[in-house]
C-alpha positions in Angstrom: -55.3 22.1 -38.0 -53.6 19.1 -36.7 -55.0 17.4 -39.6 -53.2 19.6 -42.2 -50.0 20.2 -40.6 -49.7 16.4 -40.3 -50.5 15.8 -43.9 -47.8 18.7 -44.5 -44.9 16.9 -42.8 -45.7 13.9 -44.5 -45.7 15.7 -48.1 -42.7 17.0 -47.1 -41.4 13.8 -46.1 -42.4 12.1 -48.9 -40.9 15.2 -50.9 -37.5 14.1 -49.4 -37.4 11.3 -49.8 -38.1 11.5 -53.5 -35.2 14.3 -53.7 -32.6 11.6 -51.5 -33.5 8.8 -54.1 -33.0 11.7 -57.2 -29.7 12.5 -55.4 -28.5 8.8 -54.8 -28.9 8.5 -58.7 -27.4 11.2 -59.5 -24.1 10.6 -57.5 -24.0 6.9 -58.3 -24.2 8.0 -62.6 -21.2 9.9 -61.6 -19.6 7.4 -59.8 -20.2 5.2 -62.4 -18.4 7.8 -65.2 -15.5 8.0 -62.7 -14.9 4.7 -62.8 -15.9 3.2 -66.5 -12.8 4.6 -69.1 -13.3 4.2 -72.9 -10.3 2.1 -73.8 -10.7 -0.9 -71.1 -8.7 -4.1 -71.6 -10.1 -7.2 -71.4 -8.4 -8.1 -68.4 -9.2 -5.0 -66.6 -12.9 -5.0 -67.3 -14.0 -8.2 -65.0 -11.4 -6.9 -61.9 -13.6 -3.0 -62.1 -16.8 -4.9 -62.7 -16.8 -6.7 -59.2 -14.6 -3.3 -57.8 -18.1 -1.7 -58.9 -19.8 -4.2 -57.5 -19.2 -4.8 -54.2 -18.6 -0.3 -54.0 -22.6 0.1 -54.5 -23.3 -3.5 -52.1 -21.3 -1.7 -49.3 -23.6 1.9 -50.0 -26.9 1.5 -49.8 -30.0 3.4 -51.3 -31.1 6.2 -49.1 -34.6 4.6 -47.5 -37.4 6.2 -45.1 -36.9 4.3 -41.8 -40.4 4.3 -39.7 -39.4 7.4 -38.2 -40.1 9.1 -41.8 -35.9 10.4 -41.7 -34.4 9.8 -44.8 -31.0 8.2 -43.9 -27.6 6.9 -45.9 -24.7 5.0 -44.4 -22.3 6.5 -47.7 -19.6 8.0 -45.2 -19.5 4.7 -42.9 -16.1 3.0 -42.6 -16.6 -0.8 -41.8 -13.0 -0.5 -39.8 -10.8 2.0 -38.2 -7.8 1.7 -41.0 -10.9 2.6 -43.8 -11.3 0.5 -47.0 -8.6 -0.7 -49.3 -8.2 1.0 -52.4 -10.4 -0.7 -54.6 -7.7 -2.2 -57.2 -5.7 -3.8 -54.0 -8.3 -5.2 -52.5 -10.0 -7.1 -55.7 -6.1 -8.1 -55.8 -5.9 -9.6 -52.6 -8.9 -11.5 -53.9 -7.7 -12.9 -56.3 -5.2 -14.1 -54.6 -7.0 -15.8 -51.6 -8.8 -17.6 -54.8 -5.5 -18.6 -56.4 -4.6 -20.0 -53.0 -1.7 -19.6 -50.7 1.5 -21.3 -53.1 0.8 -18.1 -55.9 2.1 -15.0 -56.1 0.0 -12.7 -58.1 0.8 -9.6 -60.2 -0.7 -7.5 -62.5 1.1 -5.7 -65.6 0.4 -3.4 -67.9 2.8 -2.4 -71.1 1.1 0.5 -73.5 -2.8 -0.6 -73.9 -2.1 -3.8 -73.2 -2.4 -5.8 -69.7 -2.5 -8.9 -68.5 -2.2 -11.4 -65.0 0.2 -13.5 -63.8 1.1 -16.0 -61.1 3.7 -17.4 -60.3 4.0 -20.7 -57.8 5.7 -19.5 -54.7 8.7 -21.5 -55.3 9.1 -20.2 -59.2 8.3 -24.0 -60.3 4.9 -23.0 -62.3 4.3 -19.7 -64.3 1.0 -18.7 -65.9 -0.2 -15.5 -67.8 -4.2 -14.6 -68.6 -6.1 -11.6 -70.3 -8.4 -12.0 -67.0 -9.2 -13.4 -63.5 -11.3 -15.9 -64.9 -8.5 -17.5 -67.5 -6.1 -16.8 -65.1 -8.4 -18.8 -62.3 -8.7 -21.7 -65.2 -5.1 -22.1 -65.3 -4.0 -22.3 -62.4 -6.7 -24.2 -61.1 -5.7 -27.2 -64.5 -2.1 -26.6 -62.8 -3.4 -27.4 -59.4 -5.4 -30.5 -60.8 -2.3 -31.8 -63.1 -0.3 -31.8 -59.9 -2.0 -33.5 -57.4 -2.0 -36.6 -60.3 
């Protein structure tokens, strides 16, 4: 009788784990559908991709710990202030990559979007449709200034 109860408890735990994983997959699919919209311009795709990757990395898929209970940390915050909005965090990350002498801006007009970086003293100004292109141009300007 005790074996049958233990076997039933293990089966219930396994079914609970499978259900938690299925729920996680549904939630992830819904999240991606909300975040990825048709008609994104090339400049927004790179930033959105980094933002989504960071969000997913912070959220672990449900797993069964040694005691058999399925848990998730989906509501956990890393600090008392809560996480910064995705776009703002991405812009801060990109500005840090450019360096302290650069001011970063994101502009939108109609369906077009672009990034602008300007030296703090306004001696240099570069624009690019995406973060990768902007970083390359800023690096080139910095290399020329060092010569």
